[in-house]
N, C-alpha and C positions, 0 to 999 in steps of 0.2 A: 365771127368766132362764137356767136351766141348759141349756135346749134351744134355744139361739139358732140360727136358720137364717141362711143367707146373705142373704136379703132384709132381715131385720130389722137385721142388722149393717151391711149396705150403706146402709140408711136412716140409721143413726147416723153412718156415715162421711160420707155426703152432707151431713148437717146440719152436721157439724164443718167440712167444706170451705166451707160458706156462712158460718159464724160466724167463721172465722179471718180472712178479709179485712175483715170488718166491725169486728172488734176492732182490727186494724191501722189501719183508717181512723180509728177513734175515738181512737187513740193516735198519730195521724200526726205530732204535734209531735216525738215521739222517733224517728220514722222506723224503726220496727221492722218488718222484712219479715214477711209473713204466713206464710212457711215455718216460722218459729219457733213461731207459734201453732198451725200444723197439727200439729207434733210434740207440743206440749204438750196439745192437745185429744185427740190419739191416745192419749197416756198416760192422760188423764182417763177416756176412755170404754172403754179397754182393760182387760184382766184385772188389771193392776196396781192399779187404783183402783176405778172404779164397776162394771166388768164388763158394760157395756151392749153390747159388740161383741166378736167374736172373729175371728181370722184363719182363715177356711176356705180350702180349695183354690181355690174360685172367686175369692174376694177376693184371695188371694195372686197369682193369675194376672193380675188387673187391675193389681195393684201392680207386677208385673214389667213390664207394658206401660208403666206410668208411668215406671219407671226407664229404659226404652229411649227414651221421649220426652224425658226429662230430659237424657240424654246427646246425643240428636239435636239438641235446641235449644241445648245447650252448644256443639256443633260449628257449628251454624248461626250463632251469635252472633259467631264469629270472622270479622272482616272484614279480610282481608289488605290491602286497598287502604288501610286506615286505619293499620295497624300495621307495614307493611313498612319495611325499612331499620333505622336505629338502634333504634327501640322494640322490634322483634322480636328483634334480635340481643342487646340488653341483657337482655331478658326471658328468652331461652333460656339465656344464660350464667348469669343470676341464678338460674334454677330449678335448674340443675346444681349451683351452689354450695349452694343450699338442700338438695338431696338429700344432698350430702356432709355438710352440717351436721346434717341430720336423722338420718342413719345414725350419725354420730359421737356425737350426744347420746343416741341410743337404745341404743347398744352397752352402756354401763355399766348401763342398766336391765335388759338381758338377763343380763349377767354376774352381777348381784346377785339374780337371780330375780324382779325387779320386773315383767318382761315376758317373753314367749315368743319374739317375733320382732322383731329390730331393723328388718327390712325393712318390716313392716307399720306399725310405729310411725313409722319414718322417712318412709314415703310419706304417711301420714295428715297429718303436720305440714307437708308441702310443698304442700298444696292451697290454692287461692284460690277463693272463691265469686264468680266474676265475674258470674254471673246475678243474684246478690243485689245486687251493687254497681252493675250496669249502669243500672237505673232511677234510682238515686241520682245517678249521674254525669249522666244525661240531665236530671233535674230541675234540676240546677245549671248547665245549659248548658256542661258540661265536655267532652262527647264529641268535639267538633271542635277542642279546644285541645291544645297540646303535652302538658300534664299528662294530659288524657283519653286521648290516644293511648298514652302510657307505661303508664297504668293498665289500659287494655284489653289491651295486649300482655302485661303481667305477669299479668293474670287468665287470658288464653288459655294461657300457659305453665303456670300453676298448675292448669289443668284437663287440658290435653293431655299434659303431662309425666307426671303420676301414672297416667293411663289407659294410656299407652304402657309405662310401667314395670310396671304390673300385668300387661299382656299378655306381656311378655318375661320378667320376673323371677319372677312368681307362677304361671307355666305349669307343668303337670305334666311337660311335655317338657323336654329339656335346653335351655339358653339358645341353643345353636347351631341346634337344630332349630326353636325358637320364632322365631328371627330369620329363618330360611329361609321359614317359613310366613308371617311378617310381610311379607317381600319379595314373595311371591306375592300376598298381599292388597293391598299397596300398588300393585303392577302392575295388578291387576284394577280397583282404585279409579281409577287414572289413566286407564285405558281407558274406564271408565264416564264419567269427567269429560269426556274428549275427545269422546266420542260425544254427550254431553248438550249440550256447549257449541257444537259445530260443526253439529249436526243440528237447526237451528232455522229451517227455511224459513218464509217468511211465512204460507203456508197452514196449517202446523202451529201457529204462534203464534196465528193467528186462531181456529183450532178450539179451542185451549186457553182463550182468552179467552171464547169463546162458551159453553163448558161450565162456566165459573166461576159463571155465573148460572142454571144449570139444575139439576135434581135429580140429575144424574149427578155433578157436582162432580169432573170428570175430573182436573184438575191435582192436587187434593188426594189422589185415589186413587193417582195416579202417585207422589206423595211418600211415601205410606204403603207402597206396593209397593217403592220403592227402599230405605226403611228396613228392611223385612222381608228384602229381598235381601241387604243388607250384613250384617245380623245373622246370617242363615243362612250366608253365606260365611265370616264370622269363626268361627262354630260349627264348620263343616265343616273348617276349617283348624286347629282346636283352639286358636284364639285367644280372648281374652276378648270376649264378645259386646258389651260396652260400647264396645270399639273400633269395632265395626261400626256401632253406632248413632251414635257420635260422627262417624265418617267420613261417614255418610249425610247428616248435617247440613251438613258442609262442602261436599259435592257439590251438595246442593240450593241452597246459597247461590251457588255458581258457575253452576249450570245454569238457574235461573229467569230467563226473559226480563225485562228491566227494566220492560217495560210491565205485567207481571202480578205483580211481586215483592211489592208491598204488600198486594194482595188475598190472594194465596196465604199470605203470612206471617201475616196476621190469622186466616185460617181454621185453619192448622196450629197456631198458638199457642192458638187457642180449644180445640182438641182436647187439647193438652198441658196448658196452664195452667188451662183451665176444667174439665177432667175427670180426666185420668189422673195427672198429676203430683201434685196434692193428695192423691190416694188413696195414692200411694207414700209420701209423708211422714207421712200420718196412720197408715198401717199400720206404718211404721217406729216411730212413737211407741207404737203398741199393743204392739209387740214389744220396746220398750225395757225394759231390766232395771232398773226403779226400785228394787227391793230392794237391788241392789248399790250403787247411788248413795247409798242411805240409810246404808250402812256408813261410819263415820268414816274408815276406811282408804281407801276408794274416793273419798270426798268430798275427801280431802286431795290426791288426784291431779289434780283438776280444775284448780287454779291452776298446777300443774306443767306440764300439757299446754298450758294457755292461754299460759304464758310461753314454751313451746317454739314455739308458732305464731308468736309475735311475733319471737323470735330467729331462727328458721329462715327465715322469709319476709322479715323486716324488715332483718336485718343485710346481706344482699347488696345491697339497695337503697341503704343508707347508704354502702357501699363503691364501688358501680359507677356511681352516677348523679350523682356530684359535678360533672361537666362539663356536664350537661344540665339539672339542676334546682337551684334555690336551696335553702337550708337548710330552710325550712318546708315547701316542696313535697316535698323528699326525705323528710323525717320523716313527712309525711302519707301519701305513697305506701307507705312501710315499714309503717305501721299498717294502711292499707287492705288491702294484700296479705295481711296476717295473718288477714283475715276468712275463715273456713272453716266449712262445715257439710255441704253436699250430698254431696261426695265422701268426707267423713269417715264419714258414715252408710254409704256404699257399701263403703268399705274395712273398717270394723269388722264389717259384715255378712259380708264375705268371710272375715275373720279368725275370727269365731265359727263359721261353717259349716265351715271347714277345721280347726278346733281349734287354730289357731295364735295365738289371742289370748285372754287372760283376759277373762272377762265384766266384771270390775271395770275393766279398762283400756278396754274398749269403751264402757262406760257413762260413764267419766270423759272419754274423748275426745269423745263426742257432747255431754256436758254442757259441755265447754270450747268446742266448736263453737257451741253455743247462746249462750254468753256472748260469744264473739267477734263474732257477728252483732249482738248487742245493744249491745256496748260500742265496738268498734273503729271502725265507721263514724262514730259520733257524735264520737269523739275526733279521728279522722283529718281530717274536714272542718272541725272547729274549728281544727286546726293549719294546714290549708291556707289559712284566711282570712287568715293573717298573711303569705302569700306574694305576691310581685309577680305570680305566674302565676295567681292566683285571679281569676275574672271579677268584674265589678261585680255587686252584688246585683241580682237579678231582681225588678222590682217586683211580678211575679205571684206570686213565691214568698217572697222575703225570708227572715227568720230563722225564720218559722213556716210556711213553705210546706208544702203537702200533698205527700206522696209517693205514687207510684202504688201501688195495692194489688197489682197484678199484678207482683210483685217478681221473677219469673223463678225461677232455680235456687237 
């Protein structure tokens, strides 16, 4: 197996992508998202354990496309009509408080030599895996409830805030120059949005609908072209390409005609969740530094970072949401917002590539993220059951209802 080629490695990755949701379905009672099993299976088949697959340049390129689609669909999931007003205001202010808390807790780690960058550690613990929580909220009929709107807004802030901070604070340019480039990018994005929303004559909409059922799949090609355009624009402006992918998702959400939104959404999600995104997470697992996690010193950092997730994302909720949520709902939201994994993987990858994060901390952060996905949703929804804002049990789901295997981000 020393001379693994891309096809053989790709076969193993494809098999892992199939097995992950099957395991998640078999263990549906515990509502564990398949992204966790994708990472674990990547570790299993990768060089750290069985050595059945390796990351070749070809596979790495596909994984990068998966990352772009991951961020694209994260941006697409932000539905401003659901979260505008108090939910979005509280979520934005809460994330800023989380950033201050994260940086404050990370600073002693840097001063004591425990970490290299308080910014990377601080940003990593401010993230929220809304794509992982979204199907769980949907299963429980919470999306259109007040609690669901606050949860969606908090998750959106926990994804957009870190991406924006990465763009401005981790840029090779000065912050002032990065902000100027960001302003140019935002202006271009607004222009694209205005053109897309206003340029929808009936003939164009009819043509798009027609090509949704032909081999051309024109609307899907337009979506992919817009994603490529925004990623390219971000790259040319020396911004983080993740911002370009994330913005493309928001633009598509605004621009798709209501008559075609569900069909286009299904097709784009099929490309992302069915193909590219699982490869990104499996490859991330293959590149995971399992040897570092096996070190007792590194292993001891996992509960530390898990606690930081909870404090940094949960404490602002307990402080800010007292007038809009009752006690159990507030505690449940605090726990759910501490669920983090996809952006933790992204930020630790940036840290390792730039030499600004210790491999032990990267491994411990990802390990803590895995635990947060496994533990916090179970606890959070149990706590929410004691709230007056919790919906009545759904006879279709009940206490042992099945979760969607397509768990998103």
